[in-house]
Wavefront OBJ file of the C-alpha trace (Angstrom):
o trace
v 119.266 74.110 133.452
v 117.667 72.679 136.583
v 114.310 74.426 137.115
v 113.095 74.586 140.713
v 109.696 76.226 140.260
v 107.380 77.918 137.778
v 104.940 80.611 138.887
v 102.000 81.952 136.910
v 100.855 85.471 137.787
v 97.523 86.431 136.219
v 97.173 90.164 135.540
v 94.509 92.525 134.245
v 95.606 95.898 132.882
v 93.710 98.595 131.013
v 95.186 100.075 127.856
v 95.388 103.856 127.748
v 93.204 103.874 124.637
v 90.969 101.214 123.034
v 92.791 99.425 120.204
v 90.367 98.758 117.343
v 90.939 96.501 114.307
v 88.662 95.033 111.636
v 87.823 92.112 113.926
v 87.654 93.500 117.422
v 88.491 96.131 120.019
v 90.791 95.635 123.007
v 90.561 97.878 126.065
v 91.375 95.491 128.900
v 94.282 93.039 128.608
v 94.254 89.838 130.670
v 97.482 87.836 130.568
v 100.020 85.816 132.549
v 103.532 86.639 133.642
v 105.637 83.484 134.060
v 108.502 83.216 136.543
v 110.872 80.299 135.983
v 113.256 79.945 138.928
v 116.360 77.781 139.356
v 118.024 76.503 142.548
v 120.471 79.416 142.618
v 117.750 82.062 142.638
v 117.932 83.147 139.000
v 114.502 83.991 137.587
v 113.512 84.053 133.939
v 110.368 85.901 132.847
v 107.887 85.311 130.042
v 104.524 86.821 129.092
v 101.483 85.309 127.409
v 100.102 87.249 124.436
v 96.762 85.518 123.759
v 93.603 87.572 124.157
v 90.432 86.632 126.054
v 88.611 85.953 122.776
v 89.987 83.872 119.865
v 89.862 86.550 117.180
v 93.584 86.617 116.369
v 94.281 82.889 116.688
v 92.338 80.024 118.247
v 94.134 80.547 121.566
v 92.724 82.487 124.510
v 93.922 83.384 127.985
v 92.018 80.380 129.356
v 93.394 77.886 126.828
v 96.917 79.140 127.494
v 96.434 78.585 131.229
v 95.104 75.065 130.588
v 98.011 74.160 128.314
v 100.632 75.506 130.695
v 99.271 73.820 133.807
v 98.152 70.496 132.375
v 100.760 69.847 129.684
v 103.724 72.193 129.273
v 104.861 72.624 132.861
v 104.683 68.834 133.425
v 106.876 68.326 130.338
v 109.517 70.659 131.758
v 109.251 68.854 135.093
v 109.785 65.445 133.504
v 112.594 66.366 131.092
v 115.934 67.907 132.107
v 117.041 70.782 129.892
v 120.541 71.866 128.937
v 119.725 74.734 126.564
v 116.527 76.693 125.758
v 116.669 75.571 122.117
v 115.630 72.116 123.387
v 112.264 73.455 124.561
v 110.767 73.796 121.077
v 111.467 70.142 120.317
v 110.237 69.090 123.759
v 106.893 70.789 123.118
v 106.576 69.484 119.536
v 104.572 66.440 120.641
v 101.700 68.835 121.397
v 99.997 70.407 118.400
v 99.674 74.173 117.950
v 99.038 76.215 121.149
v 102.062 78.283 120.141
v 101.296 81.197 122.445
v 101.283 78.968 125.499
v 104.508 77.316 124.375
v 106.171 80.643 123.624
v 105.528 82.171 127.044
v 107.290 79.318 128.840
v 110.035 78.925 126.234
v 110.871 82.627 126.366
v 110.989 82.607 130.161
v 113.489 79.751 129.921
v 115.553 81.772 127.425
v 115.653 84.659 129.911
v 116.654 82.259 132.711
v 119.435 80.796 130.556
v 120.832 84.237 129.710
v 120.885 85.185 133.387
v 122.590 81.908 134.311
v 125.244 82.598 131.660
v 125.484 86.238 132.754
v 124.807 87.520 129.252
v 122.078 89.632 127.698
v 119.195 87.924 125.943
v 120.316 89.727 122.784
v 123.696 88.035 123.035
v 122.086 84.718 123.906
v 120.038 84.594 120.696
v 122.760 86.094 118.488
v 121.519 89.657 118.119
v 123.964 92.327 116.999
v 122.114 95.620 116.965
v 122.634 98.003 119.862
v 119.610 100.077 118.837
v 116.494 99.074 116.913
v 114.231 101.178 114.708
v 110.616 101.191 115.766
v 107.330 102.098 114.170
v 103.875 102.450 115.609
v 100.544 100.748 114.998
v 97.489 102.980 115.230
v 94.110 101.300 115.629
v 90.980 102.469 113.873
v 89.939 105.904 115.180
v 86.415 107.291 115.676
v 87.083 110.111 113.193
v 89.604 110.900 110.472
v 90.529 114.073 112.332
v 91.514 112.028 115.390
v 93.573 109.691 113.206
v 95.459 112.618 111.649
v 96.228 113.974 115.112
v 97.496 110.553 116.262
v 99.776 110.375 113.210
v 101.103 113.875 113.864
v 101.916 112.839 117.417
v 103.692 109.693 116.180
v 105.811 111.733 113.762
v 106.658 114.214 116.517
v 107.773 111.302 118.708
v 110.128 110.149 115.944
v 108.600 106.807 114.942
v 110.175 105.455 111.764
v 106.897 104.377 110.170
v 103.158 104.280 110.849
v 100.861 101.281 110.475
v 97.140 101.864 109.957
v 94.306 99.385 110.295
v 92.085 99.243 107.203
v 89.026 97.433 105.863
v 87.047 97.497 102.608
v 84.632 100.053 103.985
v 87.225 102.742 104.682
v 90.529 101.968 102.981
v 90.664 104.170 99.869
v 89.187 107.300 101.409
v 91.258 106.865 104.565
v 94.564 106.383 102.753
v 93.831 109.211 100.336
v 93.241 111.585 103.249
v 96.360 110.418 105.093
v 98.492 110.827 101.975
v 97.145 114.342 101.442
v 98.445 115.269 104.884
v 101.603 113.122 104.876
v 102.768 112.482 101.285
v 106.210 111.140 102.253
v 105.375 109.264 105.455
v 106.604 105.640 105.551
v 103.175 104.038 105.731
v 101.821 100.498 105.822
v 98.284 99.149 105.966
v 97.143 96.176 108.036
v 93.993 94.485 106.767
v 93.727 91.663 109.338
v 92.202 89.318 106.702
v 89.405 91.707 105.755
v 89.510 90.932 101.984
v 89.111 88.020 99.557
v 90.413 87.351 96.055
v 87.165 88.848 94.764
v 88.612 92.194 95.896
v 91.670 92.069 93.598
v 90.596 95.023 91.451
v 89.812 97.003 94.573
v 93.143 96.141 96.191
v 95.046 97.166 93.059
v 93.965 100.736 93.799
v 96.131 100.663 96.929
v 99.218 100.676 94.678
v 98.702 104.405 94.131
v 99.403 105.224 97.786
v 103.070 104.145 97.802
v 102.671 101.861 100.813
v 105.606 100.026 102.369
v 103.346 96.953 102.453
v 99.837 95.650 102.946
v 99.714 93.191 105.822
v 97.590 90.013 105.742
v 94.910 91.155 103.292
v 93.416 87.652 102.810
v 92.410 84.751 105.058
v 94.319 84.222 108.296
v 95.407 80.690 107.340
v 96.141 81.262 103.648
v 99.346 81.334 101.636
v 98.039 80.127 98.230
v 95.623 82.969 97.463
v 98.149 85.500 98.708
v 100.545 84.278 96.013
v 97.893 84.928 93.354
v 97.230 88.356 94.825
v 100.908 89.323 95.019
v 101.230 88.635 91.280
v 98.627 91.350 90.688
v 99.927 93.955 93.145
v 102.904 96.288 93.046
v 102.554 96.834 96.795
v 104.510 94.191 98.755
v 102.389 91.777 100.756
v 103.420 91.075 104.338
v 102.192 87.897 106.001
v 101.359 87.796 109.688
v 98.646 85.369 110.858
v 99.504 82.837 108.110
v 102.989 82.211 109.507
v 102.974 79.873 112.521
v 106.224 78.026 111.877
v 109.437 77.862 109.891
v 107.682 75.544 107.421
v 104.926 78.104 106.862
v 107.514 80.794 106.161
v 109.494 78.562 103.808
v 106.343 77.521 101.900
v 105.111 81.108 101.595
v 108.456 82.277 100.231
v 108.576 79.355 97.789
v 105.090 80.188 96.470
v 105.797 83.919 96.216
v 103.018 84.691 98.675
v 104.799 87.633 100.246
v 107.833 89.892 100.094
v 107.847 90.625 103.828
v 107.107 88.648 106.997
v 105.952 89.962 110.348
v 107.538 87.728 113.008
v 105.826 87.462 116.380
v 107.587 85.090 118.733
v 104.303 84.333 120.488
v 102.635 83.312 117.243
v 105.408 80.920 116.163
v 106.006 79.232 119.524
v 108.966 81.166 120.884
v 112.387 82.587 120.158
v 113.935 79.389 118.786
v 111.449 79.087 115.914
v 111.532 82.864 115.364
v 115.317 82.657 114.991
v 114.963 79.812 112.502
v 112.556 81.876 110.395
v 114.925 84.827 110.669
v 117.945 82.849 109.475
v 116.093 81.518 106.434
v 114.637 84.909 105.469
v 118.045 86.540 105.835
v 119.460 83.985 103.416
v 116.558 84.425 100.968
v 116.527 88.227 101.093
v 113.058 88.496 102.642
v 112.518 91.590 104.800
v 111.390 91.043 108.386
v 109.960 93.121 111.170
v 108.889 92.307 114.708
v 105.173 92.602 115.358
v 103.466 93.415 118.633
v 100.543 91.970 120.584
v 99.850 94.858 122.966
v 102.406 93.414 125.365
v 103.306 94.731 128.779
v 106.962 95.162 129.689
v 108.131 91.530 129.769
v 106.779 90.697 126.319
v 108.042 94.023 125.001
v 111.541 93.259 126.331
v 111.613 89.913 124.517
v 110.533 91.649 121.297
v 113.389 94.136 121.639
v 115.910 91.298 121.906
v 114.367 89.508 118.907
v 114.455 92.662 116.769
v 118.200 92.987 117.463
v 118.848 90.138 115.004
v 120.349 91.530 111.791
v 117.624 90.223 109.484
v 114.980 92.476 111.049
v 115.397 95.144 108.413
v 112.167 97.108 108.932
v 110.900 99.054 111.970
v 108.845 96.883 114.323
v 105.713 97.507 116.390
v 107.592 98.075 119.638
v 106.439 101.432 120.959
v 107.463 102.607 124.414
v 105.616 101.541 127.554
v 103.859 104.895 127.955
v 102.225 104.587 124.540
v 100.015 101.757 125.792
v 100.091 101.806 129.604
v 99.774 104.415 132.354
v 102.341 102.373 134.272
v 104.307 99.286 133.255
v 105.375 96.253 135.284
v 109.092 96.726 134.537
v 111.738 99.292 135.315
v 113.135 101.155 133.652
v 110.155 101.408 131.322
v 110.762 100.954 127.598
v 111.395 104.356 126.031
v 111.768 105.522 122.434
v 114.250 108.225 121.449
v 114.401 109.511 117.870
v 112.450 106.478 116.679
v 114.823 103.981 118.272
v 115.030 101.793 121.376
v 118.370 100.972 122.975
v 118.772 97.196 123.330
v 119.691 96.366 126.954
v 123.179 95.023 127.588
v 122.554 93.760 131.129
v 121.750 90.149 131.966
v 118.668 88.481 130.501
v 115.919 90.699 129.144
v 117.655 93.688 130.720
v 114.689 94.982 132.721
v 113.621 94.380 136.333
v 110.145 93.494 137.567
v 108.403 96.363 139.333
v 106.879 94.209 142.081
v 104.593 96.941 143.409
v 102.980 97.495 140.018
v 102.793 93.770 139.224
v 101.005 93.141 142.524
v 98.663 96.060 141.879
v 97.315 94.416 138.719
v 97.658 90.777 139.784
v 94.366 88.925 140.263
v 95.724 85.413 140.888
v 98.980 83.556 141.333
v 99.977 79.881 141.385
v 103.382 78.207 141.881
v 104.388 74.755 140.672
v 107.398 73.106 142.296
v 109.532 70.988 139.992
l 1 2 3 4 5 6 7 8 9 10 11 12 13 14 15 16 17 18 19 20 21 22 23 24 25 26 27 28 29 30 31 32 33 34 35 36 37 38 39 40 41 42 43 44 45 46 47 48 49 50 51 52 53 54 55 56 57 58 59 60 61 62 63 64 65 66 67 68 69 70 71 72 73 74 75 76 77 78 79 80 81 82 83 84 85 86 87 88 89 90 91 92 93 94 95 96 97 98 99 100 101 102 103 104 105 106 107 108 109 110 111 112 113 114 115 116 117 118 119 120 121 122 123 124 125 126 127 128 129 130 131 132 133 134 135 136 137 138 139 140 141 142 143 144 145 146 147 148 149 150 151 152 153 154 155 156 157 158 159 160 161 162 163 164 165 166 167 168 169 170 171 172 173 174 175 176 177 178 179 180 181 182 183 184 185 186 187 188 189 190 191 192 193 194 195 196 197 198 199 200 201 202 203 204 205 206 207 208 209 210 211 212 213 214 215 216 217 218 219 220 221 222 223 224 225 226 227 228 229 230 231 232 233 234 235 236 237 238 239 240 241 242 243 244 245 246 247 248 249 250 251 252 253 254 255 256 257 258 259 260 261 262 263 264 265 266 267 268 269 270 271 272 273 274 275 276 277 278 279 280 281 282 283 284 285 286 287 288 289 290 291 292 293 294 295 296 297 298 299 300 301 302 303 304 305 306 307 308 309 310 311 312 313 314 315 316 317 318 319 320 321 322 323 324 325 326 327 328 329 330 331 332 333 334 335 336 337 338 339 340 341 342 343 344 345 346 347 348 349 350 351 352 353 354 355 356 357 358 359 360 361 362 363 364 365 366 367 368 369
């Protein structure tokens, strides 16, 4: 897999609507698109998912840029690769910085699939031709606006709805939503807004028949989540706590969760995500593919990941038009009857829309290898 050059394109794009959670609001997304090119002209694409502030993990757009330029790209330059699965081990000498690692690793996966003239789905072992998708709705200014957003999501055919909650609004919010939508497949994402002191409060969520409550406790915890899961009927889903296969294995062993949200960016790329998938499939742990407000390249990688058979629950992979006025790929990602067709063409299955990419590009830098 001789790599000739790696290019970093820095973009700034505005979301259609502000996305609000218990720890921040995102309106403008700053990120990098990576182009990994070989001597025959094949190009693999990856996308960084870190935000400009470290409220989801410790990584930011600036730290990702630093890691890519000063450490990760030089490692690829110095070490010949034969298969993208080697990248995870190559980067293992550097601690954490999973989002930086993932962007480059996933671009190399796309390059490999194009070199082999296969789809990325086929390259990673995916089997599904269509994937079920849900939608994540950020905190809304009013309950009325939230109800209208849910109605729109149902009309568009999404298979489930995820709501952001916190201690100040959870019970009243969920009660109102259930009054309007008693049978809606519904999950609640707490983004670490609670502690074990809230056990009695959290037990009240059992009455709302939720698919799951996602990451109710600390972002780096698996021990307290095990104690909480013993007290709840509602399944706990872990997100921020799972950065590696070891984290997933430990959480399952402790009984910390019944469901895991897999984000390739959070765990360092597709290779580690596949490893988590294989173990959870064997252990009977439900999986779904989370989102990080990605543009088209990141969204395409998520679609391929969700094609693996162990992803049993609808993921956060809405169509391009849900988040962006215009996307950097063509065709744009579209949802029909709550499903996305997994591309069968080479690599990620989407082309770069150069005109749109250049419209939002604020910087670009190429490194020859």
